[in-house]
N, C-alpha and C positions, 0 to 999 in steps of 0.2 A: 300215415298221418299226410294230410294234406294241409298246406300253408297257405293262407289268403292277405291278399293286402289290396284291397279294391279301393279304387278310388272313381270320382266321377266328375268331369270339369263341368266349366260353366256352358250354357249354350250359346250359340253364334249370336242369336237375337237379344233383344233386351226387352223382356216381357214388362208389362206393365204391372205394379203393385196390385194386390188383389184388395178389393171394396174391405174386404173381413180385415186385410192386415192394415189397413188404414186406421180401424177404428180402435186398433189393440197394438200391443207390444211398443208403445210409445217408451221415452226414457222415464225413470221414476220420477222427475219432475214435473211430467206432464207436457213438455215440448218434444218437438221431432226435430230437434237440430236444424230448426231455420227452413224445415222444409226437405232437409237434405234425406231423401229415402235411401237410407245404406242396404237395404234390405235388396234392392235391385242389383243385381251381376254387374251392370257397369259401374257400380260406386264402390265395389269390394272387389273386383278380380285381382289387382294388383296387392291389396293387402293381405289376401288370403291365401293359407296353403292347404292345399284340396285335399279334404278328409279323406283318409284311408285307414279305414280301421284293419287292425291286424291280429290275426289267430290262425291257428291251426284246427282243424278237426280232429279229434282224439277219437281214440275206439269207442270210449266210454258217452262222447256227443253222438256218434253215430248210432251207438245202440237206443240212447234217447229219444231220438228220431224217429228211429224204425216203431218205438213203442208209442210215441205220439202219433204216427203214422195209422198204426192200428186201430188205438183209441178212437180216431176220427173216423175211420173206413165203418168201424162198429156203429157210433153214434148214427151217422148218416144211414147205416141200413137197419139200423133196430126200432122194431116198431114198439115203440114206449108210448103209453099212456098220454093223453095231451093234459089230463091233470096231475101227471106225475110230474111230467118235465114242468110245467108251469110252478109247482112246488118247490121243487128243487131249484129251479132258476131264481125264485123270491129268496130261498136260503142262500143260494150262493152270493146274490147280492148283499144280503146281511152279512155275510162272512168276511165278502171283500172289502165293504165299508167299514167293519169293526177292526180286522187287522191293518188294513193300510193307514187309519188313522190311529191305531193303538202303537204302531212300530213308532211313530213321531211324538209318543207320549200321553194321548188319551188314557183316563183310567177306568173307561166304562167296561162291563162285563158283557161276553156275547149276548148274555138274557137281556142285559138293559139296551143293548142295540139293538135287538128284534123289538123290543116294546117300542122303542122311539121312531123305529123304520115302518111300523103298523101304526104310528100315529098317536100312540100311548104317552102320557108323562112321565118322567122318572124324575121327581123331587131332589133326590138326595143326588144327582147327577152334576157337575158343574157344567155351568152354562156354555163355556166355552168348548168342552168337549162333546156338547151334543150339537153345537152350531157347526162343529167340523164333520161329525157324523153326517148332520142332514145336506149339508155342503156336498158332500161325496156324493148323494144320490142326485143332488143337481147335476152335477157334473157328469155323472154315468148318462142321464136322462138326455143330457145335450150331446155326448158322444154317439149314443143308439140314434137319436136323432140325423145326423150327420151321415151315420152309416147307411141310411135310405137313399143318400144322393149319392152321384158319382164324383163327388168334389175332391180333389187333391188335398193331401194335408199342407196346411200353410202354416206360417209363425202366428199369423191371426188368430187360427183355430187352437194352436197350443195354449196361446196367451189366453185365450175364452176359458178353455178347460180350467187353467190357473186361476182366472178370476172368480169362476164359480167354486172352486175348492177352498180358496182364503178369504172369500168377502164377507166380511163382520167378525174376523177372527181376529183377535190380539190388536182391535184397534184400527184393522186395517193397514197397518205398518208393513204388511208384508207386500204394500203396493200392487192390489190385484189386478193382473192381465198387464203388468209394466215390467219389464226388465230393469234389473236393480242400475242403479249408477255408483254403488260406493264397491267398494272392496268387501266381500265377504268371507267367512271362516266357517270350517265344520270343526268343531271341538267337542270333546267328551263332556256329557253332562253331569257327570258325577266330579270328575277330576279338572275338567278347566282346561286338559292340555289340548293343544291345535292336533288335530287329526289330518286336516288337508285345507290348503290353500287356493280355491279356485282361481280361474284366470282372471285378468283386472276387467273391470267394468266394460271397457273400450273394445275388449274382444267379445264381449257377448253378442252382440249383433251379428258381425261377420260368421263367426263360429255356428251359431244358429242358422243363419242363410244357407251353409255349407251343407249342416247336418239334413236340413228340410230339403233344399236340392238332391242330395243323396237318396232320402226316402221314397222320393218323387221319380227317381232313375229307374228303367227297367234292370232290375235285379238278377245277378248270375250266381245267387247262392241259396240255399233253402230260407224260405220267407220265415220260419220260425226264429234263424238266426237275427234277421232283420230287426225282429221285433226287439231281441234282447240287447242288440247293439245301440238300437234307439233308445232303450232305457238308461243303458249306461251311460253314453253321449251325452244326453242330458242333464243327468245327475254330475258327470264330470265338469260341464260347463258352469251348472249352477245357477241359470241364468237370472232367477228369481231373488228377491230378499228371504222369503220363506216358501215352504210349500214345494220344495224341488223334488223332493222322493214321491209326494203323493202325484206330481204332475207326471214324474218318469214311469210309474207304474201304469198310470192311466193310459199314457201316450202308448206303450209297450201294449197293454190291453187293444187299443183300437188298433194298432198295428196287426196283431194277431184276428182281430174280427174283419179289419178290410182284405186281409189275404185268405180268408175262408177257415180260419181255425177258431171258428167261435165256440165250437163243442156244443151247441144250443145253449150258450152262455151257463153252463153249468159249472165252472170252476172258480175258484178264488186264488190267483195266484200268490197274493199277498199272506194268504194262510201260512204258505209253504216258508215264507222268508220268517215270520213273525212267531213259528215255532221253533227256531233257532237264529235269532237275530246276529249274535255273534259270528255265526257262519255265513250271513247274508253280507253284512259289513266287511268281512275278511276277503270274501269275493271279490267286493267293490276294491277293496284296497289294493287287492292282489294285482290288480291292473296296472295300477299305478308304480307298484313295486317292482314291476317287471317290464319297466318302460313302455308302458300303454299297448302292450301284448294281452288281448282280451279271450285268450284260448280257455284261462279258466273260469272266468265269469261266463262264457258261453255253456262251458260244461256244466256249472252250477246252474244256469238258467233253464236249460234243457234239461237235467237230471230232474230236476225239481217240478217243471210242468209234466215230464212224462210221469211222475210219481201221483201227482192230482190226478191226471188223465187215467191212470189205473186205478184210482178209486172210482173215480166218476163211472168209468167202463165195468166195475164190479158191482156198483149200485145198480146199474143198466141191468146187467143179467140176472142181478136179484130180484128185479122186479118184473123182469118178463118171465122167470122161473114162478114167482108168486102169482102171475095173473094165469099162467098156464095151472098153476095148481088149484088156484080158487075157481077157476073155471069148471075142470072136471070135480071137485068137490060139489059145487052148486048143483050142476047136471046131476050129481049121484043122491042130491038130496039135503045137502046141508044147509042149514039155515042160517039168518043173514048176522045174528048173534055169535055163534063158534065160528063163522066165515071170517069175521072180523078179528076173532081170537087169533085165529090161522094166519091171516094177513100179519097181525103183530108179528108172531112167531116169526115167520120167513123175512121178516123187512129188518128184526133185530137179531136174529140168529139162535137166539135162546134167551128164555126170560123166567123167573119164579112167579109163583103167585101173588106174590106181592107185587111184583112190577108190573103185571099184569092188571092188578087192583087198581095200582095207581094211574095207568096209561089209560084204561078203556072204561073206567068209571062203572064197573058192574061190581056186584056183592062178591063177596069170596067164596060161598059155598055155591053160588051159580057158576063161577068161573072153575071151581074144582071139577062139578059136573060136567061142564063143556070139555075141560080138559082131560077128562076121563073118557069121554065120548072119542074126542082127538085122539088119543092114543087105541084106543078099541078098535077105530076105523084104519087105523094107519097112516094118517097125517101128521103126528107128532110121537114123541117118543118122552118118555120120563128117565130123567138121569139123577141118580141119587141112591144112598145106600138103604132108604127106607122110609115109613110113611112122616118119621118124625126128624129126617135128616134135614138141618137148619139150609143147609147148602143145595138142596135140591133143585132141579130149573127142567124145563120144557124145553125142547129143540124141535124143528120140523123136520121132516121126514123128505128130501129132496130127491 
């Protein structure tokens, strides 16, 4: 196992603050400390301890990074239809928007989130939940626009992400785009017990300045690990009154995308966290319990990303097989309706007559004829004990 304790010092020059930073990341009361820009290295060099993330690269982390690279290679080389990629990208955005807000307490279902992001109304949904979901899409679109430029990550950028995420939520008490000026606390929603006390408010600016400087430095570690470190460190600083979790997860996604690990934007990392939130919180708290050693967190982060990439790769391989099978079937004379049925079976792995009927809007008798033809021509097989078996289903012959 390899141990890392990386640090980055301040540059010798004193760069001017970005225009972007001038407009965001002010103190929560709206002033900027009488013009004293503490984001500049000259104002923080003496007060700061250089950011030095500590961690070991475990066997599990190494194996996960290998799986991630393989998935990345597959997606870069695979000939996936543009329509399928566009559809899966839309689904991934819905899942990420749903799960990253669900982690923070929204009560929308995935189906409701899908409807809302498609421009439909969900009258039964809480207005605040709707706003948080739609805010995520605005923030994601903002990040997507940034990726088209070669601009570096700045504090101003992070604060704009936060502003998009929390604007109009809970009466703007989160201070959209502004660092907190008071001590905040992370408490258990059920018991009210203290989980974590973040750094004092006067340490937020210098700690954020260090993180951003580190992110923009030339890295000596795998860039997937950089994304994981960025996510944890922003959570650790907890620079905003609210929305720190959502901001940290989107910052991590930004780091992955910028480093070339966008995976065609087909994954939703928050879905992995939301599947087992206790494991997610335990991985975060484990860093603090181990003296700020990020080994366990980075193992959790990379294993989760690898699992999601395996799912994406599996879906990609299935669609490639589907396209090959359908092309051969159409060349052999299979018409459009049974071809749609075959496509459905390949996409879902198996399906009953009732499931096909509900999904394809084709009457049962017609479906039974088409399924019989697919079986006779060797495109599908029937699995069941007889004609009246209620568990009978059909699966494609791959």
